[in-house]
C-alpha positions in Angstrom: 13.5 -35.6 -8.3 12.1 -32.1 -7.9 11.9 -30.9 -4.2 8.2 -30.5 -3.3 8.4 -26.9 -2.3 6.5 -23.7 -3.2 8.8 -20.7 -3.4 7.2 -17.3 -2.8 8.9 -14.1 -3.8 6.8 -11.4 -2.2 7.2 -7.7 -3.3 5.4 -4.9 -1.5 5.4 -1.2 -2.2 8.6 0.3 -3.8 9.0 2.9 -1.0 11.9 1.6 1.1 11.1 0.9 4.7 7.3 1.0 4.4 7.2 -2.6 5.4 10.0 -4.4 7.3 8.4 -7.8 7.8 5.7 -10.0 6.2 3.4 -12.6 7.7 2.8 -15.6 5.4 -0.4 -17.6 5.5 -1.6 -20.7 3.6 -5.0 -22.2 2.9 -5.7 -25.7 1.6 -9.4 -24.9 1.4 -10.0 -21.8 -0.8 -8.8 -18.4 -1.8 -10.9 -17.0 1.0 -9.4 -19.1 3.8 -9.4 -20.3 6.4 -5.8 -19.4 6.8 -3.0 -21.1 8.6 -0.1 -18.8 9.8 3.2 -20.1 8.5 6.0 -17.6 9.4 7.0 -14.0 9.8 9.8 -13.2 7.3 12.1 -10.2 7.2 12.1 -8.0 4.1 15.1 -6.8 2.1 14.3 -3.9 -0.2 10.6 -4.5 0.3 11.0 -8.1 -0.9 11.0 -11.5 0.8 11.7 -15.1 -0.4 9.8 -17.8 1.5 10.1 -21.5 1.0 6.9 -23.3 1.9 8.5 -26.7 2.6 5.3 -28.0 4.3 2.9 -27.5 1.4 0.7 -30.6 0.9 1.5 -32.6 -2.2 -1.3 -33.0 -4.8 -3.6 -30.5 -3.1 -4.4 -27.0 -4.3 -3.2 -24.3 -1.9 -3.5 -20.5 -1.7 -1.3 -17.9 0.0 -1.9 -14.6 1.8 0.9 -12.2 2.7 0.5 -9.2 5.1 3.2 -6.5 5.3 4.1 -4.7 8.5 4.1 -2.1 9.7 3.2 0.2 6.8 -0.5 -0.1 5.7 -0.8 -3.9 6.5 -1.1 -4.3 2.7 -2.4 -7.8 1.8 -1.3 -9.8 -1.2 -2.9 -13.0 -2.4 -1.8 -15.8 -4.8 -2.8 -19.3 -5.9 -3.9 -21.9 -6.4 -0.7 -23.9 -6.4 -0.5 -27.7 -6.6 2.6 -29.7 -6.1 2.8 -32.8 -8.2 2.6 -36.2 -6.5 5.6 -38.2 -7.9 5.1 -41.4 -6.0 7.8 -41.1 -3.4 7.7 -40.7 0.4 9.2 -37.5 1.8 10.7 -37.2 5.2 11.3 -33.6 6.0 12.8 -31.5 8.8 10.5 -28.4 8.9 13.3 -26.3 10.4 16.1 -27.6 8.3 14.8 -28.1 4.7 18.3 -28.7 3.4 18.2 -32.1 5.1 14.9 -33.3 3.6 15.1 -36.6 1.7 12.8 -38.6 -0.5 12.4 -42.4 -0.3 11.5 -44.6 -3.3 8.3 -46.5 -3.0 9.0 -50.0 -4.3 9.8 -53.6 -3.1 12.5 -55.8 -4.3 13.8 -57.9 -1.4 17.0 -57.2 0.4 18.5 -55.3 -2.5 15.6 -52.8 -2.5 15.3 -52.7 -6.2 12.6 -53.8 -8.7 11.1 -52.7 -12.0 8.4 -50.8 -10.1 10.9 -48.4 -8.5 10.5 -44.9 -9.8 14.3 -44.6 -10.1 16.6 -47.4 -11.5 18.8 -47.7 -8.4 17.3 -45.9 -5.5 19.7 -45.0 -2.7 16.8 -44.7 -0.2 13.9 -47.1 -0.2 10.7 -46.8 1.9 9.8 -50.0 3.6 6.6 -49.0 5.5 4.7 -48.7 8.7 4.5 -51.1 11.6 1.5 -51.5 13.8 -0.1 -48.3 15.2 -1.3 -47.6 18.7 -3.7 -44.8 19.8 -3.2 -44.3 23.5 -6.2 -43.6 25.7 -6.3 -40.5 27.9 -8.2 -41.9 30.9 -7.9 -42.7 34.6 -9.6 -45.3 36.7 -10.1 -44.6 40.4 -11.4 -47.3 42.9 -14.5 -46.4 44.9 -15.2 -47.7 48.3 -18.2 -50.0 48.3 -18.4 -50.2 44.5 -17.5 -53.0 42.2 -16.6 -50.6 39.4 -14.2 -47.7 39.5 -14.8 -44.1 38.7 -13.4 -43.1 35.3 -12.2 -39.8 34.0 -11.4 -39.5 30.3 -10.6 -37.1 27.6 -9.9 -37.2 23.8 -7.9 -40.2 22.7 -4.4 -39.4 21.5 -3.2 -39.5 17.9 -1.4 -42.6 16.8 2.2 -43.7 17.3 4.0 -46.6 15.7 7.1 -47.5 13.8 8.5 -46.8 10.4 11.2 -48.7 8.4 13.3 -47.7 5.5 16.5 -48.9 3.8 19.6 -47.2 2.5 21.8 -48.8 -0.2 24.9 -46.5 -0.2 27.2 -44.9 2.4 26.2 -41.5 1.1 22.6 -42.3 1.8 23.6 -43.5 5.3 25.2 -40.1 5.9 22.0 -38.3 4.7 20.1 -40.3 7.3 22.4 -38.8 9.9 21.9 -35.3 8.6 18.1 -35.8 8.7 17.8 -37.2 12.2 20.7 -35.7 14.1 18.9 -32.5 15.2 16.5 -34.7 17.1 13.3 -32.6 16.6 10.0 -33.3 14.9 9.9 -34.4 11.3 7.2 -34.3 8.6 6.0 -37.3 6.7 4.4 -36.8 3.2 3.2 -40.0 1.6 1.4 -40.9 -1.7 -2.4 -41.0 -1.5 -2.5 -44.8 -1.7 -1.5 -44.9 2.0 -4.6 -43.0 3.1 -2.4 -41.0 5.5 -2.5 -37.2 5.3 0.7 -35.2 6.1 1.7 -35.7 9.7 4.4 -34.3 12.0 6.2 -37.0 14.1 8.6 -37.0 17.0 11.2 -39.8 16.2 12.2 -42.2 18.9 15.3 -44.4 19.0 16.8 -44.9 15.5 18.0 -48.5 15.0 20.5 -49.2 12.2 20.8 -52.9 11.1 23.3 -54.4 8.7 21.7 -56.4 5.9 24.6 -58.6 5.0 27.0 -60.8 7.0 29.7 -59.1 5.0 29.5 -55.7 6.6 31.6 -54.0 4.0 28.5 -53.9 1.9 26.7 -50.5 2.5 23.1 -51.7 2.8 21.3 -50.7 6.0 17.8 -51.2 7.4 16.5 -48.5 9.7 13.7 -48.9 12.2 12.3 -46.1 14.4 9.3 -45.6 16.7 7.5 -42.3 16.4 4.6 -40.3 18.0 2.4 -37.9 16.0 2.9 -34.3 17.3 2.1 -30.7 16.3 4.3 -28.9 13.8 7.4 -27.3 15.4 7.7 -23.6 15.6 10.9 -21.7 14.6 12.8 -20.2 11.7 14.0 -22.3 8.8 17.7 -22.9 8.2 17.5 -22.5 4.4 16.7 -24.8 1.6 18.9 -27.2 -0.4 19.7 -24.4 -2.8 19.8 -21.5 -0.3 21.9 -22.1 2.8 25.4 -20.8 3.6 27.0 -24.3 3.5 25.9 -25.0 -0.1 26.8 -21.4 -1.1 30.4 -21.9 0.2 30.6 -25.2 -1.7 29.6 -23.7 -5.0 31.4 -20.3 -4.5 34.6 -20.9 -2.4 35.5 -17.2 -2.5 33.6 -13.9 -2.6 35.2 -13.3 -6.0 33.6 -16.5 -7.3 30.2 -15.3 -6.0 30.6 -11.9 -7.6 31.6 -13.4 -10.9 28.4 -15.4 -11.0 26.4 -12.3 -11.3 22.9 -12.1 -9.9 21.5 -10.4 -6.8 21.2 -11.1 -3.2 17.5 -11.8 -4.0 18.7 -14.6 -6.4 21.0 -15.9 -3.6 18.0 -16.0 -1.1 15.8 -17.7 -3.7 18.4 -20.3 -4.4 18.5 -19.6 -8.2 22.1 -18.4 -8.0 23.2 -21.9 -6.8 20.7 -24.2 -8.5 19.6 -22.1 -11.5 16.1 -20.9 -12.5 13.3 -23.3 -11.6 11.8 -25.3 -14.3 9.0 -26.9 -12.2 6.4 -24.4 -13.3 6.6 -22.0 -10.3 9.4 -19.7 -11.2 9.7 -16.4 -9.5 7.4 -13.7 -8.4 4.7 -13.5 -5.6 3.5 -17.0 -6.5 5.6 -17.6 -9.6 5.9 -16.5 -13.1 6.1 -20.1 -14.4 3.1 -22.1 -15.8 1.4 -22.1 -12.4 2.0 -18.4 -11.8 0.1 -15.4 -13.0 
C-alpha cells in the first residue's frame, strides 16, 4: 500500500545562501488559507525536501512555503488530495518510518475474510471501545446551602480504547517499533468511522495470545488512549529516507556512489525506493499527475 504522504521539494532562488531555512504551512480549507504551520526545514543548495506525513486523507490541501532570511519569498502549491484506500493508519508524527497501516476487515480469530483489502493482512484493525469525555468542573460545599457551588470549563476531548491484531512475528516487531518511543501517535481512519484525524497519547499496551498453542504468532493488542494536541519536533525521516534504511540498501559508501543520484535524491527517498508513481513525483508540489 502506498504511504499516505505528500512530498514537497521546494526550490527558492538560485543564488546560494539567499535563503537558509523555509517555513512550511498547510491549509485544508483553500489556497488562501487559513494556514497551519508545520515545520521549519533547513535548505541545502536553496532546496528542501519535506514529508507531510500528517496530511489528511481524502481531503484537498494547499501548501505555502516562506524562505528566510532573504526576501521572505513565498511559494504556493496545491491542491493535493491523498487517496483513501480503506485502511486505518497509526502514525508516529516524529518517526514516520515507524508508521503502519491496519486492514479494515473482520474474519474471526484468524483476522481474514473476503472483504479484506489484502489477501492475508499482517495487521488487522479491530476497532474502538467505549469513549469517555471527562468533565472539567469542581463542586464546592456552601455553608447553609443544600447545593454546592460549581466551577466549570470546557469539557475535555474523548478518551477510550482501541484494539488491533497482528498475525505474524514481523508485525509484532513493527508494533514495538511504533509504540516504543512512548509519545503521541496519529490516527487516520476511513470516513465511515465519522472520526476526523486525531492525535492520541497511548496508555498501557496489552498483548494477548490468541491461541493456547503460543507458538502461533497471532496477537491481540488493546490500549487505552487520550486525545491530545499534535507533538512538536523534527521528524526522524521517512520509510525511504532515514539513515537506517540507507545503510541497509547501501552497506558501503561505494555502493551509494555507484547508485548515482544526488543528495537531494537521498533526502527525497527516491534513491532508496525509486521514483514515486503515486501521482506526486518531484518538484514544489510534484511533477506527477497531481503536480503542475
